C-alpha positions as CSV (number, residue, x, y, z in Angstrom):
1,M,19.4,28.4,8.8
2,V,21.0,27.6,12.1
3,G,23.9,25.9,10.3
4,G,24.5,29.0,8.3
5,L,24.6,31.2,11.4
6,V,26.9,28.7,13.3
7,T,29.2,28.6,10.3
8,Y,29.3,32.4,10.2
9,A,30.1,32.5,13.9
10,I,32.9,29.9,13.6
11,G,34.2,31.9,10.6
12,Q,35.1,34.7,13.1
13,M,37.7,32.5,14.7
14,H,41.3,33.4,13.8
15,S,43.3,31.3,16.3
16,F,42.2,27.9,15.0
17,P,41.6,26.6,11.4
18,V,37.9,27.2,10.5
19,W,37.4,23.9,8.7
20,R,38.6,21.9,11.7
21,A,36.4,23.9,14.1
22,I,33.4,23.2,11.9
23,F,34.1,19.4,11.9
24,L,34.8,19.3,15.7
25,I,31.8,21.4,16.8
26,C,29.2,20.0,14.3
27,G,30.5,16.5,14.5
28,G,30.7,16.6,18.3
29,V,27.1,17.8,18.6
30,T,26.0,15.1,16.2
31,V,27.7,12.3,18.2
32,A,26.2,13.7,21.5
33,W,22.8,13.8,19.9
34,G,23.1,10.2,18.8
35,F,23.8,9.1,22.3
36,L,20.9,11.1,23.6
37,M,18.6,9.4,21.0
38,L,20.0,6.0,22.0
39,Y,18.9,6.7,25.5
40,I,15.5,8.3,25.1
41,L,14.1,6.8,21.9
42,P,12.0,3.7,22.6
43,D,12.4,0.5,20.5
44,D,8.7,0.1,19.9
45,I,5.2,1.2,21.1
46,L,5.0,-1.3,23.9
47,S,8.3,-0.3,25.5
48,A,7.6,3.5,25.2
49,K,7.3,5.0,28.7
50,R,5.4,8.2,27.9
51,F,2.3,6.4,26.5
52,S,-0.5,5.3,28.8
53,L,-2.0,1.8,28.4
54,Q,-4.9,3.3,26.5
55,D,-2.5,5.2,24.2
56,K,-0.6,2.0,23.4
57,A,-3.8,0.1,22.6
58,V,-4.8,2.8,20.2
59,L,-1.4,2.9,18.5
60,V,-1.3,-0.9,18.2
61,G,-4.8,-0.7,16.6
62,R,-3.5,1.9,14.1
63,G,-0.6,-0.4,13.4
64,K,-3.0,-3.3,12.8
65,L,-5.0,-1.2,10.4
66,G,-1.8,-0.2,8.5
67,R,-0.4,-3.7,8.6
68,T,2.9,-2.5,10.0
69,G,3.8,-5.7,12.0
70,I,4.0,-4.0,15.4
71,L,3.8,-7.2,17.4
72,N,5.9,-9.3,15.0
73,R,9.6,-8.7,14.7
74,K,10.6,-12.0,13.1
75,I,12.6,-11.7,9.8
76,K,10.8,-13.5,7.0
77,W,12.9,-14.3,3.9
78,Y,9.8,-14.5,1.6
79,Q,9.0,-10.9,2.5
80,I,12.5,-9.8,1.6
81,K,12.0,-11.4,-1.8
82,E,8.6,-9.8,-2.1
83,A,10.1,-6.4,-1.4
84,L,12.8,-6.8,-4.0
85,L,10.2,-7.8,-6.6
86,D,7.8,-5.0,-5.9
87,P,7.9,-2.2,-8.6
88,Q,6.8,0.3,-6.0
89,V,10.0,-0.1,-4.1
90,W,12.2,0.3,-7.1
91,L,10.3,3.4,-8.3
92,L,10.8,5.0,-4.9
93,T,14.4,3.9,-5.0
94,L,15.1,5.6,-8.3
95,F,13.1,8.6,-7.2
96,M,15.3,8.9,-4.1
97,L,18.5,8.3,-6.0
98,L,17.7,11.2,-8.4
99,N,16.5,13.4,-5.5
100,E,19.7,13.0,-3.6
101,V,21.9,13.5,-6.7
102,I,20.2,17.0,-6.7
103,N,20.8,17.3,-3.0
104,G,24.4,16.3,-3.1
105,G,25.1,18.9,-5.8
106,I,23.2,21.7,-4.2
107,A,24.5,21.0,-0.7
108,S,28.1,20.8,-1.8
109,F,28.2,23.6,-4.5
110,G,25.4,25.9,-3.6
111,K,27.7,28.1,-1.5
112,L,30.2,28.2,-4.4
113,I,27.4,29.4,-6.7
114,I,26.9,32.3,-4.3
115,K,30.6,32.8,-4.0
116,G,30.7,33.6,-7.7
117,L,28.3,36.5,-7.0
118,V,30.1,38.1,-4.0
119,K,33.7,38.4,-2.9
120,D,33.5,38.0,0.9
121,P,33.4,34.3,2.0
122,L,31.5,35.1,5.1
123,L,28.9,37.1,3.1
124,T,28.5,34.0,1.0
125,T,27.5,32.0,4.1
126,V,25.1,34.7,5.2
127,L,23.4,34.9,1.8
128,G,22.9,31.2,1.9
129,I,20.8,31.4,5.1
130,P,17.5,32.4,3.4
131,Q,17.5,29.1,1.5
132,G,16.9,27.4,4.8
133,A,13.9,29.6,5.4
134,F,12.6,28.7,2.0
135,Q,13.1,25.0,2.8
136,V,11.1,25.4,6.0
137,F,8.3,26.8,4.0
138,W,8.5,24.1,1.3
139,V,8.5,21.2,3.8
140,L,5.8,22.5,6.1
141,S,3.4,23.6,3.3
142,G,4.0,20.5,1.2
143,T,3.4,18.0,4.1
144,W,0.4,20.0,5.2
145,L,-1.2,19.7,1.8
146,A,-0.3,16.0,1.6
147,S,-1.9,15.3,5.0
148,R,-5.0,17.5,4.4
149,I,-6.0,16.2,1.0
150,R,-6.6,12.5,0.5
151,N,-4.2,10.7,-1.9
152,F,-2.4,13.9,-2.8
153,R,1.2,12.9,-1.9
154,T,2.4,12.2,-5.4
155,V,0.7,15.3,-6.7
156,V,2.7,17.4,-4.0
157,M,5.9,15.6,-5.1
158,V,5.4,16.8,-8.6
159,M,4.3,20.3,-7.6
160,Y,7.3,20.9,-5.4
161,L,9.7,19.8,-8.0
162,L,8.6,22.6,-10.3
163,P,10.3,25.4,-8.3
164,T,13.5,23.3,-8.4
165,V,13.2,23.2,-12.2
166,L,12.6,27.0,-12.3
167,G,15.3,27.8,-9.8
168,I,18.1,25.8,-11.6
169,C,17.1,27.4,-14.9
170,L,17.5,30.9,-13.3
171,I,20.9,29.9,-11.9
172,W,22.0,28.4,-15.2
173,K,20.8,31.0,-17.7
174,L,20.6,34.4,-16.0
175,N,23.4,36.9,-16.6
176,R,25.1,37.2,-13.2
177,A,26.3,40.7,-13.7
178,K,22.9,42.1,-14.6
179,H,20.6,39.8,-12.6
180,L,22.3,39.2,-9.3
181,V,18.9,39.1,-7.4
182,G,17.4,36.7,-9.9
183,V,20.2,34.2,-9.5
184,L,19.9,34.4,-5.7
185,F,16.2,33.9,-6.0
186,G,16.8,30.9,-8.2
187,Y,19.1,29.5,-5.5
188,Y,16.6,30.1,-2.8
189,I,13.7,28.3,-4.5
190,V,15.8,25.4,-5.9
191,G,15.5,23.6,-2.5
192,S,11.8,22.8,-2.9
193,Y,12.9,19.2,-3.9
194,V,13.3,18.6,-0.1
195,T,9.5,18.3,0.2
196,S,9.5,15.4,-2.3
197,L,12.3,13.8,-0.3
198,V,10.3,14.0,2.9
199,L,7.2,12.4,1.3
200,A,9.1,9.7,-0.6
201,L,11.0,8.7,2.6
202,Q,7.8,7.9,4.4
203,M,6.0,6.1,1.6
204,P,7.6,2.7,2.1
205,S,6.5,2.7,5.8
206,T,3.0,3.7,4.7
207,N,2.5,1.4,1.7
208,L,4.5,-1.7,2.6
209,G,2.7,-4.2,4.8
210,G,4.7,-6.8,6.8
211,Y,7.5,-6.0,9.2
212,T,10.3,-7.6,7.1
213,K,9.0,-6.2,3.8
214,R,8.7,-2.7,5.2
215,V,12.2,-2.6,6.7
216,T,13.7,-4.1,3.6
217,G,12.0,-1.5,1.4
218,V,13.1,1.3,3.7
219,A,16.7,0.0,3.7
220,V,16.8,-0.1,-0.1
221,V,15.3,3.4,-0.5
222,F,17.7,4.7,2.1
223,T,20.7,3.1,0.3
224,A,19.7,5.1,-2.8
225,Y,19.5,8.2,-0.5
226,C,23.2,7.7,0.5
227,A,24.4,6.8,-3.1
228,G,22.7,9.9,-4.6
229,N,24.5,12.2,-2.1
230,I,27.8,10.6,-3.2
231,I,27.1,11.0,-6.9
232,G,25.7,14.5,-6.9
233,P,28.8,16.5,-6.2
234,H,30.7,14.9,-9.2
235,A,28.3,16.6,-11.6
236,F,29.7,20.0,-10.6
237,L,33.1,20.4,-12.4
238,S,35.5,22.9,-10.9
239,S,36.6,24.0,-14.4
240,E,33.0,25.3,-15.0
241,S,32.9,27.6,-11.9
242,P,30.9,29.6,-11.1
243,T,28.0,28.7,-13.5
244,Y,28.5,24.9,-13.4
245,P,26.4,24.2,-16.6
246,T,26.9,20.4,-16.4
247,G,25.7,20.3,-12.8
248,C,22.6,22.4,-13.8
249,I,21.8,20.1,-16.6
250,V,22.1,17.1,-14.3
251,I,19.8,18.6,-11.7
252,L,17.3,19.6,-14.4
253,S,17.3,16.1,-15.9
254,C,16.9,14.5,-12.4
255,S,13.9,16.8,-11.6
256,A,12.2,16.1,-14.9
257,T,12.7,12.3,-14.5
258,Q,11.3,12.5,-10.9
259,V,8.1,14.1,-12.2
260,V,7.7,11.1,-14.6
261,I,8.4,8.6,-11.7
262,S,5.9,10.3,-9.4
263,I,3.2,10.1,-12.1
264,T,4.1,6.4,-12.8
265,L,4.0,5.6,-9.1
266,R,0.6,7.2,-8.7
267,L,-0.8,5.2,-11.7
268,L,0.6,2.0,-10.2
269,L,-1.0,2.5,-6.8
270,V,-4.3,3.6,-8.2
271,R,-4.4,0.5,-10.3
272,R,-3.6,-1.7,-7.3
273,N,-6.4,-0.1,-5.2
274,K,-8.9,-0.7,-8.0
275,S,-7.8,-4.3,-8.3
276,R,-8.3,-4.8,-4.5
277,D,-11.8,-3.2,-4.7
278,T,-12.7,-5.5,-7.6
279,T,-11.4,-8.6,-5.7
280,A,-13.2,-7.6,-2.5
281,A,-16.5,-7.0,-4.4
282,A,-16.2,-10.4,-6.2
283,R,-15.7,-12.2,-2.9
284,G,-18.3,-10.3,-1.0
285,I,-15.8,-9.3,1.6
286,T,-16.4,-6.3,3.8
287,E,-13.7,-4.5,5.8
288,T,-15.5,-5.4,9.1
289,E,-15.6,-9.1,8.3
290,E,-11.9,-9.2,7.4
291,H,-11.0,-7.2,10.4
292,A,-12.7,-9.7,12.6
293,I,-10.7,-12.5,11.2
294,E,-7.3,-10.8,11.0
295,E,-4.9,-11.2,14.0
296,V,-2.9,-8.3,15.2
297,G,0.4,-10.2,15.0
298,G,-0.3,-11.8,11.6
299,D,2.4,-9.7,10.0
300,L,0.8,-9.8,6.6
301,T,2.3,-8.0,3.6
302,D,0.4,-5.7,1.4
303,F,0.4,-8.5,-1.3
304,E,-1.0,-11.2,0.9
305,V,-4.6,-12.1,0.3
306,S,-5.6,-14.7,2.9
307,L,-8.2,-13.8,5.5
308,S,-6.4,-16.0,7.9
309,S,-2.9,-15.1,9.1
310,A,-2.3,-18.7,9.9
311,Y,-2.9,-19.6,6.2
312,C,-0.5,-16.9,5.1
313,S,2.2,-18.0,7.5
314,K,2.1,-21.5,5.9
315,Q,2.1,-20.2,2.3
316,H,5.6,-18.7,1.9
317,L,4.6,-17.3,-1.5
318,I,3.6,-13.9,-3.0
319,P,-0.2,-14.5,-3.2
320,K,-2.8,-12.2,-4.7
321,Q,-3.4,-8.8,-3.1
322,N,-5.4,-8.3,0.0
323,P,-8.5,-6.2,-0.7
324,H,-8.5,-4.6,2.7
325,F,-5.0,-3.0,2.5
326,R,-5.2,0.2,0.6
327,Y,-2.2,2.1,-0.8
328,V,-1.8,5.8,-0.1
329,Y,-0.5,7.9,-3.1
């Protein structure tokens, strides 16, 4: 929304090329913000200045519960291997790739879709602003549901892909001369896929135990994020302006495939949790007993089963799953 307003304001300039002004102003602000984050963003919980000692103890305890390797920053090659062999990582990677193919197309050509409806370029920018308001609604409502209802994240990912499917169908099939408002509405609701992006981006850090495995999984998923944004614009062919049927078909296909991936991911994580429960019951292990044995700095992955972090550090393998760690889906 702010970007649309800024672009509209820059568009009022007549003494300087508009495209250069956009790059200089937006790029300059981005670089300045990067330096600000470099200065104020702490490297970890222990070095954060705004947390009290009690706050840090609580946060370290949460990290211990989530197995996020807060006190262990050593790169472990077996954890890289484990991350690359984990189906969960690749399901999230494919989901992210498809999601950003959608984003690359919509971000690059969304304004051109509106441009086919109106003649004034600046009016095109203004009419694009409401999509930002819709995205605020999608993200806030979707993440609220995912945080309020236990193991509801993959369900939200599916639910919030459906408006994207509906929106792209309206853009693709409605007669633009007769249904201008309908096409605009389709463009506004098509951005609901952003909620799935937000949830999918945080799932590796939530469900992958072990510092090295987690950062490897996040890196692989983020690589797909970048690749998808490169691929997406190529589905929109200039010869098909302003309807872009090929781009619409690609977005529709990506959204439908994402729904299948979300369901598959949910089934995988449900099965893993059931396997852990069965293993824990067979061994007579309780969460309290295991907690008492586990060390904060053990840096165990979600696959590692040993009740002793010392044992796990010697066995550079991918052992059976640990019954204490539970996946969130």
